[in-house]
OpenMM code with the backbone's topology and positions (N, CA, C; nanometers):
from openmm import Vec3, app, unit

residues = "MET GLY ASN ARG THR PHE VAL THR LEU GLY ALA ALA ALA ARG LEU VAL GLY ARG SER ARG VAL ARG LEU LYS GLN TRP GLU ALA ALA GLY LEU ILE LYS PRO ARG ARG ASN LYS ALA GLY VAL ARG ILE PHE SER ARG LYS ASP LEU GLU ARG LEU ARG GLU ILE ALA GLU THR ARG ARG PRO GLY ARG PRO SER ASN SER ALA LYS ALA".split()
positions = [
    Vec3(0.8258, 1.1555, 0.8547),
    Vec3(0.8835, 1.0230, 0.8327),
    Vec3(1.0137, 1.0414, 0.7569),
    Vec3(1.1235, 0.9936, 0.8108),
    Vec3(1.2534, 1.0066, 0.7481),
    Vec3(1.2696, 0.9122, 0.6295),
    Vec3(1.3803, 0.9263, 0.5596),
    Vec3(1.4052, 0.8434, 0.4410),
    Vec3(1.4127, 0.6948, 0.4729),
    Vec3(1.4619, 0.6593, 0.5903),
    Vec3(1.4812, 0.5187, 0.6256),
    Vec3(1.3732, 0.4689, 0.7222),
    Vec3(1.2659, 0.5438, 0.7362),
    Vec3(1.1593, 0.5056, 0.8261),
    Vec3(1.0564, 0.4230, 0.7541),
    Vec3(1.0111, 0.3172, 0.8212),
    Vec3(0.9076, 0.2324, 0.7648),
    Vec3(0.7892, 0.2284, 0.8602),
    Vec3(0.6709, 0.2031, 0.8020),
    Vec3(0.5513, 0.1866, 0.8829),
    Vec3(0.4926, 0.0472, 0.8563),
    Vec3(0.4159, -0.0007, 0.9506),
    Vec3(0.3542, -0.1344, 0.9407),
    Vec3(0.2302, -0.1278, 0.8518),
    Vec3(0.1737, -0.2427, 0.8231),
    Vec3(0.0545, -0.2519, 0.7405),
    Vec3(-0.0609, -0.1689, 0.7970),
    Vec3(-0.0867, -0.1798, 0.9266),
    Vec3(-0.1966, -0.1046, 0.9872),
    Vec3(-0.1772, 0.0461, 0.9742),
    Vec3(-0.0548, 0.0930, 1.0000),
    Vec3(-0.0272, 0.2350, 0.9877),
    Vec3(-0.0383, 0.2805, 0.8418),
    Vec3(0.0109, 0.2015, 0.7486),
    Vec3(0.0006, 0.2348, 0.6068),
    Vec3(-0.1450, 0.2436, 0.5649),
    Vec3(-0.2259, 0.1477, 0.6121),
    Vec3(-0.3688, 0.1492, 0.5778),
    Vec3(-0.4347, 0.2746, 0.6282),
    Vec3(-0.4065, 0.3149, 0.7510),
    Vec3(-0.4642, 0.4402, 0.8053),
    Vec3(-0.4192, 0.5609, 0.7271),
    Vec3(-0.2914, 0.5655, 0.6884),
    Vec3(-0.2386, 0.6799, 0.6169),
    Vec3(-0.2989, 0.6975, 0.4775),
    Vec3(-0.3391, 0.5893, 0.4146),
    Vec3(-0.3964, 0.6005, 0.2793),
    Vec3(-0.5502, 0.5846, 0.2807),
    Vec3(-0.6066, 0.5653, 0.3993),
    Vec3(-0.7511, 0.5600, 0.4106),
    Vec3(-0.8160, 0.4342, 0.3552),
    Vec3(-0.7432, 0.3242, 0.3620),
    Vec3(-0.7980, 0.1947, 0.3190),
    Vec3(-0.7759, 0.0931, 0.4296),
    Vec3(-0.8416, -0.0199, 0.4192),
    Vec3(-0.8280, -0.1220, 0.5231),
    Vec3(-0.7021, -0.2055, 0.5013),
    Vec3(-0.6606, -0.2738, 0.6086),
    Vec3(-0.5475, -0.3657, 0.5972),
    Vec3(-0.5804, -0.4769, 0.4981),
    Vec3(-0.7025, -0.5226, 0.4995),
    Vec3(-0.7462, -0.6277, 0.4069),
    Vec3(-0.7315, -0.5799, 0.2629),
    Vec3(-0.7709, -0.4554, 0.2354),
    Vec3(-0.7599, -0.4010, 0.0980),
    Vec3(-0.6148, -0.3975, 0.0553),
    Vec3(-0.5217, -0.3550, 0.1434),
    Vec3(-0.3821, -0.3530, 0.1072),
    Vec3(-0.3272, -0.4940, 0.0797),
    Vec3(-0.3741, -0.5905, 0.1578),
    Vec3(-0.3333, -0.7293, 0.1307),
    Vec3(-0.3874, -0.7779, -0.0023),
    Vec3(-0.5068, -0.7347, -0.0398),
    Vec3(-0.5631, -0.7707, -0.1702),
    Vec3(-0.4792, -0.7099, -0.2828),
    Vec3(-0.4372, -0.5860, -0.2650),
    Vec3(-0.3521, -0.5213, -0.3661),
    Vec3(-0.2195, -0.5954, -0.3772),
    Vec3(-0.1665, -0.6422, -0.2646),
    Vec3(-0.0430, -0.7181, -0.2665),
    Vec3(-0.0640, -0.8499, -0.3440),
    Vec3(-0.1741, -0.9204, -0.3157),
    Vec3(-0.2043, -1.0472, -0.3840),
    Vec3(-0.2230, -1.0264, -0.5325),
    Vec3(-0.2751, -0.9101, -0.5719),
    Vec3(-0.2974, -0.8783, -0.7131),
    Vec3(-0.1687, -0.8326, -0.7831),
    Vec3(-0.0604, -0.8153, -0.7043),
    Vec3(0.0661, -0.7756, -0.7633),
    Vec3(0.0823, -0.6253, -0.7808),
    Vec3(-0.0088, -0.5454, -0.7211),
    Vec3(0.0018, -0.4002, -0.7348),
    Vec3(0.1080, -0.3409, -0.6449),
    Vec3(0.1344, -0.4077, -0.5327),
    Vec3(0.2371, -0.3609, -0.4391),
    Vec3(0.3195, -0.4804, -0.3919),
    Vec3(0.4398, -0.4535, -0.3494),
    Vec3(0.5235, -0.5611, -0.2953),
    Vec3(0.6018, -0.5037, -0.1743),
    Vec3(0.5353, -0.5042, -0.0594),
    Vec3(0.6018, -0.4472, 0.0587),
    Vec3(0.7188, -0.5324, 0.1035),
    Vec3(0.8167, -0.4677, 0.1652),
    Vec3(0.9250, -0.5400, 0.2278),
    Vec3(0.8733, -0.6074, 0.3535),
    Vec3(0.9543, -0.6953, 0.4081),
    Vec3(0.9182, -0.7577, 0.5342),
    Vec3(1.0388, -0.7452, 0.6277),
    Vec3(1.0113, -0.7235, 0.7566),
    Vec3(1.1195, -0.7173, 0.8515),
    Vec3(1.1613, -0.8600, 0.8915),
    Vec3(1.2570, -0.8702, 0.9833),
    Vec3(1.3067, -1.0023, 1.0230),
    Vec3(1.1994, -1.0914, 1.0824),
    Vec3(1.0955, -1.0308, 1.1387),
    Vec3(0.9855, -1.1075, 1.1971),
    Vec3(0.8788, -1.1427, 1.0931),
    Vec3(0.8967, -1.0971, 0.9697),
    Vec3(0.8002, -1.1274, 0.8632),
    Vec3(0.6864, -1.0272, 0.8530),
    Vec3(0.6945, -0.9190, 0.9287),
    Vec3(0.5892, -0.8156, 0.9257),
    Vec3(0.6078, -0.7269, 0.8033),
    Vec3(0.4983, -0.7000, 0.7339),
    Vec3(0.5060, -0.6104, 0.6179),
    Vec3(0.5431, -0.4714, 0.6651),
    Vec3(0.6367, -0.4076, 0.5935),
    Vec3(0.6748, -0.2703, 0.6246),
    Vec3(0.6751, -0.1895, 0.4953),
    Vec3(0.6342, -0.0632, 0.5096),
    Vec3(0.6177, 0.0246, 0.3921),
    Vec3(0.7046, 0.1485, 0.4065),
    Vec3(0.7741, 0.1824, 0.3003),
    Vec3(0.8586, 0.3022, 0.2975),
    Vec3(0.7755, 0.4227, 0.2483),
    Vec3(0.8369, 0.5370, 0.2485),
    Vec3(0.7701, 0.6571, 0.1951),
    Vec3(0.7313, 0.6359, 0.0503),
    Vec3(0.8186, 0.5762, -0.0292),
    Vec3(0.7885, 0.5495, -0.1710),
    Vec3(0.6701, 0.4527, -0.1830),
    Vec3(0.6673, 0.3504, -0.0960),
    Vec3(0.5556, 0.2561, -0.0950),
    Vec3(0.4250, 0.3281, -0.0652),
    Vec3(0.4277, 0.4218, 0.0299),
    Vec3(0.3068, 0.4965, 0.0649),
    Vec3(0.2593, 0.5820, -0.0493),
    Vec3(0.3528, 0.6401, -0.1244),
    Vec3(0.3148, 0.7175, -0.2430),
    Vec3(0.2442, 0.6272, -0.3440),
    Vec3(0.2966, 0.5075, -0.3652),
    Vec3(0.2341, 0.4113, -0.4555),
    Vec3(0.0950, 0.3724, -0.4059),
    Vec3(0.0824, 0.3495, -0.2761),
    Vec3(-0.0476, 0.3135, -0.2199),
    Vec3(-0.1494, 0.4244, -0.2421),
    Vec3(-0.1073, 0.5497, -0.2230),
    Vec3(-0.1979, 0.6637, -0.2466),
    Vec3(-0.2399, 0.6703, -0.3919),
    Vec3(-0.1454, 0.6455, -0.4814),
    Vec3(-0.1779, 0.6435, -0.6246),
    Vec3(-0.2799, 0.5368, -0.6579),
    Vec3(-0.2607, 0.4186, -0.6050),
    Vec3(-0.3546, 0.3089, -0.6270),
    Vec3(-0.4911, 0.3444, -0.5672),
    Vec3(-0.4925, 0.3951, -0.4456),
    Vec3(-0.6184, 0.4318, -0.3787),
    Vec3(-0.6933, 0.5352, -0.4621),
    Vec3(-0.6228, 0.6312, -0.5166),
    Vec3(-0.6875, 0.7347, -0.5985),
    Vec3(-0.7473, 0.6784, -0.7266),
    Vec3(-0.6745, 0.5878, -0.7907),
    Vec3(-0.7237, 0.5340, -0.9176),
    Vec3(-0.8288, 0.4277, -0.8972),
    Vec3(-0.8427, 0.3793, -0.7772),
    Vec3(-0.9414, 0.2754, -0.7481),
    Vec3(-1.0635, 0.3290, -0.6754),
    Vec3(-1.0875, 0.4574, -0.6875),
    Vec3(-1.2075, 0.5179, -0.6298),
    Vec3(-1.3297, 0.4683, -0.7062),
    Vec3(-1.4467, 0.4684, -0.6436),
    Vec3(-1.5705, 0.4301, -0.7127),
    Vec3(-1.5903, 0.5168, -0.8370),
    Vec3(-1.6348, 0.4537, -0.9435),
    Vec3(-1.6583, 0.5251, -1.0680),
    Vec3(-1.5403, 0.5285, -1.1621),
    Vec3(-1.4278, 0.4732, -1.1196),
    Vec3(-1.3086, 0.4680, -1.2045),
    Vec3(-1.2854, 0.3234, -1.2465),
    Vec3(-1.2341, 0.3005, -1.3644),
    Vec3(-1.2048, 0.1636, -1.4088),
    Vec3(-1.1062, 0.0959, -1.3147),
    Vec3(-1.1282, -0.0292, -1.2789),
    Vec3(-1.0431, -0.0961, -1.1832),
    Vec3(-0.9070, -0.1327, -1.2414),
    Vec3(-0.8897, -0.1272, -1.3709),
    Vec3(-0.7595, -0.1628, -1.4292),
    Vec3(-0.6719, -0.0398, -1.4533),
    Vec3(-0.7091, 0.0738, -1.3996),
    Vec3(-0.6302, 0.1964, -1.4231),
    Vec3(-0.5073, 0.2092, -1.3368),
    Vec3(-0.4884, 0.1209, -1.2388),
    Vec3(-0.3662, 0.1245, -1.1526),
    Vec3(-0.2905, -0.0054, -1.1708),
    Vec3(-0.2189, -0.0127, -1.2787),
    Vec3(-0.1428, -0.1346, -1.3068),
    Vec3(-0.0026, -0.1243, -1.2485),
    Vec3(0.0515, -0.2385, -1.2122),
    Vec3(0.1862, -0.2440, -1.1529),
    Vec3(0.2900, -0.2015, -1.2511),
] * unit.nanometer
topology = app.Topology()
chain = topology.addChain("A")
for resn in residues:
    res = topology.addResidue(resn, chain)
    for name in ("N", "CA", "C"):
        topology.addAtom(name, app.Element.getBySymbol(name[0]), res)
């Protein structure tokens, strides 16, 4: 993925091993703020994916849910 390449919500969810619904929940909670393209579709950059992976790691079962703050 190049520096200016973006992926959609579904692709981002697959790459981090979480559901699209979970990513939308994280967005609603203020943990992530994806960009949107002209059609209003959520798009994620490489940096966004790194943040998603960080959140996914800290939100594993057995970890406190407040450990991944924005």
